[in-house]
N, C-alpha and C positions, 0 to 999 in steps of 0.2 A: 502495499497498500505505500501510495508518496505523503512524502513526509507533508505534502502543503492541503492535504482531502484531512478536513473535521473530522474529528470522530462523534458522532452525533448525540444527545445526552438525552439515556435513556427516560421515555415518560409515563411517571403516575399516576394511575388514576381510581377512584373508589369506585369501589365495585356499581355495574350501574344496574338497576330494577324495572327490567321491563313489565313484571308479573308478580305480584304477592300471592303465595298460596293461598288455599285458600283457608278462613277458619278453624283452630283445631285438627291441622294436618302433620302429622308427625315430623321432624326433618331427620335427614339421614345422618347419620356420624360424621360429625366432622374432619376427623378423623381417617379414616378408609371410605365415605363413606356408605358402611350398612345400615340391615335400620337399628332401630334402638329401641330397647325392650325396659321398661319400667322396674325395677330393681326394688320389691324389698326391703331390704337388709341396710341402705345408703339410700332408699325413697329417693329415688330421680331418678334418669335416663338412661343406661347405658349400653356397651354396643359389647353385646357379647365376644368379640372378633380382637379390639387393641384396646377397651378397657375403657375406654373413653367415656363420660361423667358429666350428667347434666342435668344438678338437683331441680325440681317442682317446689315452684313455694306453695310453703302449707297455707288451707282454709281455715274456716270456724264455721262451728254450728250458727253462728248467726248471719252468714251470708247464705245461707240454705233458705231459700220460697220458700213458704208453705202457703197454697195453692187454697182458695173456693173453689168448691166443689163444685158448689151448685151455678155459680156464676161460670167456671174456666168451659163451658160449653158451647155460653153464646160468644165464642171469640173464636177467633181463627185459627189460635193455634190449637183447639180440639184438632182439625183435620191431621194433627199428624205430623213427623218430621224424621227423617233421619238423623242418625247416631253419625259426627263427621269421623271418614275412614274405615268407616261399615255401610259401604252401599252396596253392598252383594249380601244376599240372604239363598240360607242351603234350607232346604227340612229331607230332614232323615230318615232314610229308607225305613233303618233297623228298630228302632224309639219316637218316628213322629220332632223330637225336638225342632225349632225353626234357630239353626245358627247365625249367626254375624259375620264371615267373616269377613279377614282385613284385606284392605284393598291392596291387588299384586299377590297376595297370596294365593299359587295354584293349587293345592292340597290341604286338606286338612282331615284329621281325624273324628268324628262324635264325642264329645267328653261321656256323653251318659252310656252310651253304651259299644265305642270304641268300632262301627261301619264307619268306612270310607269315605269320605266328601269331597265333591269336584265344585272347585269354584267354572266350569266350564259347564255346568248342568244350577248353577244358581242365579239368581232371579232378581232383578233390583228388587233392592227395600223395601216394602210398601211402608207406606209415610206411617208412623205411631209416636205417641207420645214419649215423645225421649225421655231421660232419666237425665237429673238436674241434682243429682249427691251421687255420692259412695263414699264406701269404705275403703279405700284403697288395699292394698293387700300388706300385711305386717308382719305377716309368713312365709320365708323365701324360700325357695324348695327344700333346701337343705332339711330344714327345720319340720317339715313340713312330712317328710321321708324317715325323717329321726320322731315324728310320734307317732306317725304310722307304722314303724316298726315294734318300741313302744308297747301298741295297742295291739299288736301280733301276738306276742310274747306273751301280756298277761290272761289270752283264750285260754280254756277251757276244752279240754276232748277233742279240738281240732284234726282235722285229717292230714296224716302224714303227706309231709311234704306239702304242705299248704303254704309254706312264705315263697318258693319255689313260683310254688301257681300267681301268687297276688305278688305280681310284680312290681317292686317299688318304684319302678321308672317309668312305669303310666302313670303315674303321679302327673294330672291337668290340670292350669290352673283355670276358673271361666267365672266371669262376675252373673253374679242369677241375679234377676229383676224381683226388685220387690213394691211395694207400696207399703205406706205408713199411713194411717187415717189417726185424724183428731175429731172430736164431738163433744158440744155440750149435751144433757139428757137432762130429761126433765122428764119422771114418771112417777102415775098417779096411780094409787092400790088402794083397795077396797078390800076387809082382813078381818080378821082375826086372832087375838091372843091369848093366848094359855098358863096362866099360871097356875103350877104345882101346891100344893098345898098335903098336908095330911092329915089324919082324922085316924079313931079308934071305932075298931069293928070287935062286939063283944059275938063269941062263936059258943057250942057247945063241944067238949070233945068225945068220942065215943064211948068215955065213961060215965055220960054226961053233967060232967065238970065245967065249971063257966069258964071259959078261959077272950082270952082278948089277941087282938094285933093291931100293926101301924099298920095302912093302906095309904098310896100316893090316889090323889087325887089333880080332878083336872078342874080348873075355873074360867070362863072362858068369857071373854069382851066384846066388845066389836071397834073395830079402829080402821081409821081411815088415814091417808095423807100424800104427802109425795115429799120423792129424793131428788137430788139433785146431785148429778155428777162430771167431773169435766174425761172424760178419756184420751188420755196423749201417751201419739202415734205404737198404734195399735195394727204392731205388721203384719200383714197377708203379705204370702211368696205368689210373685210373678210367672211363675215355671208350673208345668205342669211335668215336667221331665224328673224329677227327683222328689224318693216318698219325701213327703213332710215330717217322720215321726224321725228319719234321719236329721231331717234339720232342727228340725226340735232337740233333739238330744245333740247336737252338734252347736246349737247356740250356748247363752246368751250374747246379744250379740251389740257392742256401745254403742248404741244409735247418737249419743253425744257426744263422740268421736267421727261425727258425717261432716263431708267435706263435697264443695259444689264441685260438681260435675267438671273435670278437664278429659280430654281424649288421651292425653299425655298420661294416663293409669292406666290405661287398655292394653296399651303395646305390649305386644308378646304372652297375652289371655287372652281368651276365646271371650264371647259373648251372644250371649242369647237374649232373644227376645222376647216381649213380655205375647204371654201365651194366655190369662187370665186379664181381663181389660179391664180398664178402670171403677165402671158400673157392677160388675160380677165378684171385683176387689172389695166394694163396698158392700156388696149384703154379705160379703163371707166377714170381713170387722162386727159386723150387728151383729152377726151371728158369734163372735169370741166376746163382744161385750154381756151381752144380755146374761149369761149365768151369775157375772158380777154384778149387773144390775137387779138380779133377783135375790142377793144374797144380800145386797144392801137394801130391799124393800126386807127383807125375813129382821135384817138386824135392826131396822127403824120400827118394828112392833115390834120388835123385846120381845119380853116374859119366857118359858122354856117353852114356848111349843107357837107354831105362826100356819094359823090359814090365810090363805091367799084366793080369794072367790075376782077379781076383778083385775087386771094392770095393763095400763098403755103408757107406752114410750115417745117423749115430744123427741126429736135430734134437732139439731141447730149451730149454727157458726160450725158446721164441717171442712172442712180445711186435709190435705192430700198431698205426697210428695211424691213422686216416681223416682225409686235409688237403686244403686247397683250392693252386693254383698259381696265380698269375695269368699271364694271356696274350691280346696283342691280337690276330688276326685281320682279314687282308684277305680277301674273297671275290670275284673276279672270273669273269668267260665270255670264251671269247676263241673263236671256230670251231665256238660250240658243246660246248666244256670246260670245265671248272666248276678252277680252277686257286687254290692256298690256300697264303698267307702265312703266318707266326708272329714273333708281337715278342715276346722273350723278359719279361714285364712288371716282372719283378723286376732283370734285367740289361740289358737291350732290346739284345741278340743275335735275329739275322732268320736266320730260313731259312724256303724257301717255293722252293714245285714253280712251274715258270715255263717260256712254248711260246718255240719256238727260229723263227727267219727262214730256211726253208727255203731262196727267195732269196738268200739274204747266204751262205748255208753254200755255197750250189751256184756264186755269185761267186768264193769263196775256194778253192771245190776245184779250177773253173776256171783262176785265179791261180795256186796252187800247179804245178797242173800244165803253164800255162804257162810258168812259171818254171825246171822240172825240161828241158823240154823244148827252152828257152835257154841251159843249163848244159850239154847234153849237145852242143846243134849247136860251141858256145864250144871245148869239151872237143873235138872229134874233127878240129876247125880248129885249134886249139894245136898237136895231133898229127901233124896233115899237114906241118907247115913241118919 
């Protein structure tokens, strides 16, 4: 290069943004470009390949809105919308669950029954009432596996080789849709209160002698009144893919730690759409409230016994929240039957279905029978001496 030709000075330019990504879209890793996933341990988005991490700002329950139930259906938002980053859904041919697939993910397995899911057969996500809050996963996969292993070890009379069948690597993280309902209730009732008292009864025995005994009698009074009670966060599962008894046994859910919904929390986890709609969920919530209302009425009547002849409840100030709760699920098959184990993704509590070893139960029954026979023989020998 001739000495008289000047060397051009490099020009440094700021990045040009021609178009911003849609709200809620997960960014690729700034270091290697891979898809980021939510990591419960660090509570942030992390890259599973290079370790890049980006924290997620912590929200508070005060930021989670309570929606007016009756007014909601008059709004445009009642028509529903899709969750950002989950624009496709596929119905599982094995168990019927509607799984929301992450964009750009080609294949998945159903977290409820392990059926293979193809994104090619998925449809555009139908409009739904999108979740507005969630409990982020707080239990990492490693801790979920440890809780699972502890649960397996605690089982009595499990089939030989059961641990091999329940493959710990099959734990899948999924956000299960739920509703919560609040309501102010006013219950009017009409009934009777029974107060016990003692009375002395005289009678004659077989020899004609006069005897007495004390008996308990009940004096009844007519009672009417009303009780008022506010129900807060009555939790209703919006999924029909998991047995409700498993979710109940895996609770309790720390709903005071709810955070506003952010699509970043879903990174690397599966999500199911609501199969129990808002109105149906409210009817289920009323069924959950009713036993407590009945108990409040009886306590208000008081006394030792209560009779309720009429009772009616008015519900007001009804609000709801659509939310997601974190669950680790293990699915395994034994003798052509499918079993599910649930690990609470917020607390680590485990609940599950399990097979029983008929052979071990039979041996136990034989051992108990033999011990009973031996004890009987011993008693007879001692009595004969």
